[in-house]
N, C-alpha and C positions, 0 to 999 in steps of 0.2 A: 503493500500499499505505499503511496506516496506523501509525501511529507508536505502539508498545510501550514504556512506562517497568515495567522490573522493580526494584522497590523493595525495599533493604535484603536485599541477595544475598551470600551468603558464596562472593566468587568464589573457585573452587579449595579453598575451605576457610580460606578469609582472612578478615580482618575484613571485616562487612556494607559492601556498598557499592548502589549505582544504576547499571542498565545501562540507557542510553538504545538503540533498535532504531528504525530510518528507512529505508526502502527495500531492505530485505532485508541492512542489512549493520548493525554495531555502531556507534552513532555517539556513541557516549561513556560513560564508565566513570568513577564520581568519587561523591563525597557530595554529598548534596541538590540534585540533578537534577531539572528541570522540563521540561513541554515541554506548550504547550497543546494539548490533543483527544487526546491518547496514551491509547491504552488501560493502564489501571495494573496490576500485578500486584503484589500485596503477597506479598515471598518470606519475609518474619517469620523470616530469617536460615537459610533454605534453602540447601544448596548448588548454587550454580551452575558448573558443566562445560560444556567444548565438546562438541557433539555427538558421541556415540560411533562409532566405529568398526567393525564385527567383517568381520575378513577369511577369514571361514569361517560359510557360511551356506548350508544346502540350501533352495533354493526349492522344488523338485520340478515347476515348469511349465517346459517344454513335458511333458505324458505322465503325472506323476502328481498332476493336481492334486484326486483324492480326499486326497492327505495336507495339500497347501499349493500356496496359488498365490502369483504375484508378487505381487498385492495384499493376500490375507492374511497374507503372509508380511513384507511391510513395513507393515504393520498392527503386526504385532506388535512388530515393530523399534522402530516410534516410539513405542508402549507404554513401552518397554524403555527410553528414551532415544535409541536410535539414529537418526543421519541419515544414514549409507551401509552398506550391507552389500554384501559380495562374495560371488556367489553361483554355489558349485561346478557343476561341467561336468556329473556324474553323472545326467543329466535322460535321459528319452527324447524323440527322439533325444538323443544324445549331443551336446552343446557342443562341437561340435568341429568348426566350420567357422565362417567369417565369416556365416553367415545367422541360423545357430543363437542366436551372442552377440549378437546384432544385435535377433532377436526377443525376447529377455529382456531386453536395455537398455532396447528402447522399450515393454516391458512396466513397466519399473520409472518412465520416465518418465511416464508415463500414470496412475499409482498414486497421485503426489502424495506418499507417506508419508514416503519416505526415497528418497536414491538408491541405483541396483541397480550396481554393476561388474560384471560377467561375468567370471568367473572360466573360461581356456581349458583343454582337455583338452590333456595332453600326448602321449596318441598314440590312433590312430584307434579309436573306440568304446571308448577303455580298455582296451583289449585289452592293451595294452603291447610290440605288436610293430612298428608302424609310425609315425613320428611324424605326429603331426596338423598341420594346417596354422596353425601359429604366427604365421609372419609375417604373412598375410591376417586373422588375428583381430585381430592387432597393429595393424595396417592400417585395420580395417574401424571403422565408426561407434560403433562400443565401446570400441574402443580397449583392449584387453586387454592388462594386466602382469603378472597372474599366471596360472601355468598347473599345472595338477594334477590329476592320474586321482585323487583322493581317492575312497575306497570302496573302491580298488584300490593296490597297491603298484606305483610303476616298479619292476620288480624285474630287469630286463635291465642289467648296469652300463655295456654298449655305447649300450644307448636314454636312459640319464637323462645319459651325458657326451654324448652329441648335442644334447640339450635343452637341456643348461648353455651348450654351446656356441652354441646357436641365438639362446637370449632374449639372451647377453651383446650382440648386436650392438644390442639397444634396450634395455639395461639394466633389461630383466625379470628375472622371478623364478619359478624351478620350486620349489612348493611340495608336499614329499613326503610321503604316508601311508605312516611308515616300518613295514613290516610283512612281514615276510619270508614269503614263503606257503607254502613247504615246512616250516617251523617250526610253522606255525598251522593246519594240516589239522585241519576237527572240533572249533576249539576255541572251547571256549564260556563263560570266563572266567579272571581271572587264574590261572598256574600256580603252585601254593604250598598252603600249609596247608590253607584251605578249601577247595579245587579237589580235593585228596586225600580230605579226609574226606565228599565231596558227591560224588565220583567222576564229576566234570564235565571234559571236555576242555581242557587247560590252554594259554592264552596267555603265553609264556616272555618274561620281559624281555628276554632276548636278541635275540627276534626283533626289536624295535625297534631296539636299542642296534647290533646289528649293520651294519642299512641305513644309520643315522644316522652311523656310523662313516666306511662307503664311500662316504657322500655328501658329508661335509665335506671328504674326501682329494680328491674329483673336482672339486668347486667350487674349493678352493686349486689345482690339478692346471689348469684351465681358465681361472680366473680369474674366477671369475663366481658369482651369487648364489644361495643355496640358503635355505628357508624349510621347518624340519618342524613340521608338523601336529601339531596334539594330543599333545604331547610327554607320558609319564605316568610315566616311572619315575625313580629315584634316579641308576640307570647312565646314562641317558640324558642327564641334569642334567650331568654328570661330563665327557662327550664332549664335548655344547655349549660349557662352560665351557675344557676344553681348547683345543678348537679356535678359539674368540674371543683364547686366550691366545697363537695365534701369528697372527692378524692374517685369519684366514680369515672371508669374508663369508657367513655364515651368522646367520639370526636363526631365534627357536623361539617358538612358542605352548603357552601351555595353556587348557584350558578348564574351566569354574567347578566342573564338577561332579568332576573330578578335583583340584580343589582341598579337594575338603569331604569327598565318599565313599570310601567303603572298597569291599573285597570281601566284607568280614563280612556286607553285606546282602544278599548271591545267599543266604545261608543260608534267607531267607527265600521262594525261587524265584519269587520276584515279576518277572516280565519288564520292569518299568520300568526295572531297574537293570541291564540287559543294552545295554552299549555296547562298541563298538569305536573304539581299543581299550578295553577293559577296567577297571572301576575296580580300583585298585592297592591297596596295604596300606599302613598307616599310617606307615610309614616312607619310602616313596614320596610321602605327601600333604606330610609338614612337607617334605621336600627339594623338593619342587615350590613351596611355598611361600616357603621362604629363596629359591629361586632365582628368583622373580618377583621378589621383595623387592630381590635386589643386583643386577638386571640381567640374568642370565645368562640367563633365561626374558623376552625382550622383551615381549610383550604378554599380553591375555588375549582369546581368540577362543569362541567360542559351540559352535560346531558343531552347532548349529540343526538337530536332524534327526528333524522330523515325519514321523510315521505314523500309518496310520488306526485306528481300536480293534480291529479285528480281528485286525492285525499284533501286536500287544499280548495281548492278552485272549485267550492260549493257554498250552500247556504253553512250559517253558524252552526245548526245543531247538528249536521250531519260529518262536520267536518272532524279527521283525526286532531289527536291532540301531540303538540311538541314541538320544536324549532331545531334547526342545523345550528350548530355551534364554534365545533374547531376551529375555522379558519378565520371567526373575527373574537373571539373570548378574549384575547392577549389585548386588542385595541379597546374593548371593553372595560377591561380592569383599568387600564392607564386611563382611560375618560374617567371614570367612576371613583379610581383610588388613588392614581398615582396624580394626576393632573391636579387633584383636589387638594392635595396634601395629606392625606390619609395614611398613604404608604409610600415608602420608597422602593427602588428596582430591588433592592436588598431583600427587602418585605414580599414583593412579588412572587422571585423566586423561592421564597420559604413557602410562600399557601399555592404557588403553582408547580412547584417540582418536590423541594424537600421532604414537606409533610406527606404530601399524598403518595409518595414513594415510599417511604415510612409505613406509614396508616397498609399500604396493600404489599409491603414487603416486595417492591419491584427492585432487584438485585442490580447493581450497577446502574441505575437511575437516582436523580435527585440528589446527586455527590458533589463537592464543592469542584469549583472551577480552578483546578491546582495538579501540581505537578506528581503525576503517576495514576490520575485518576483517568476514568473512561471518556473519550470523547464524545458524550451525548450534550451539546450546545445548540444555542439556537441564538443570532444574530437580528436584533431589532433595531429597524430604523424608527425613533422615539419621536424626532422633528418630522416626522411626513406626515399628512392629512389628507383624505382623499372618501370620496364617495363608495358605498359600497354596492359592487354589484356581481350579482350572484352568477352573471353568465361566464362568469371567470371561475367560479367556484370548481375545486377537484372532487368534490362530494357530487353523488348521481343525483341527489336530492338540491332542492332551491328555497324550501321554506327558510327563509330570514327573515326576521321582523327588521334588519337594519337596510332594507335595500333603499338605495338614493340617499341616505344619511352619512352625513359625515363624522370619521372617527376619524383619533390620531394612531399612529404607528404604524408598522409595517415589517412584516418575518420579512428579511432577505435573504438569509441562510440557514440552513438545518445540518447538522452533522448527527450520524448516529455511528457511533463505534469508529469515527474518525471519515467515515465516507459520507460525502454529502448527499443530501436526498432534495434538496432546495438550493439554489443558486442564482442570485440577483432577482427573488422573488419568484421563478419560473421552477417546476420538478426536473431534477435530472433521467 
């Protein structure tokens, strides 16, 4: 493998330095580095981060290749600066056996654009009735460490307790989609003033908060690890903050769209804004930003949820829930957290690389940009501003809520173990 010299990069937003990559690892970091025959990338003050890690991605394969495939999804990931993604289990068939998770893992290896770590289902068929083969998935070639029925809630307290007890044996984690199903029957958007005015079925905050409260208490009782997917309300923030103050091993994620968008956008009846959990209020958005800044919320995860055109270009009630997010996540985080002064770039690296890698036990990812570490890196032009054009997405789907919106920042280069997967904004 050839050497690469990144010249004049602001490592984690600090002073410009040179970074030399050789043989898939970072060989040196410092000033005025040189290497004979190395390919030189002039960073010109761009920000160099460790490769991003997404703990919550929907790659749709197997079964819904019309929405996304492992190949197109990982190409989208590389375009967004990601070197490792965790693929959710709600595929067809469901990833609830060693065979299915190994299939997804191998497809990720073949793609070459980023590492793919499958997430195993908690229950058979996501039906919430019987535990899936958790141990077999962990012992498989895929080495599953995270389990989730995302898209559905593990609503039965006994099943949730058993899952927490099972994964404790190998230090796994159960990632909960917190949604009490009986409280959200027929829900179309956030329950509040806007839903009342529009006459749409409401998804109340308590449907999320009640499940989180139950699950952190179960995690405390079992002494196991629970992770809260796509936390979206101010009340949920307070529950997680309280749980952490008690020493409960709970972690939580927030999506980029919940950091920026509010339920006021639903007034347009544009199904691109239909998502689960729904867009919440301005008060919730501000609470989520503050919680991400102070560490109550541990990480940013995209919940990248691709859908084909026909599943979104329809009336609101019939539309699928979800948004693509891999290619815009870093820009949204820059706008909501960096440009507002709530986080610096070192904080972004922590929330989008270091901590998600730690929670998911992603070996070789979320590592410091220093000599001897794997060269999983992303270079960001933070001074860039431009309109989002989904026609240029690498994802197979185009259901972005940011079309035509101006966002800051652009990933120009991504390296996976020293191999460039994105160069000057173009996939290799």
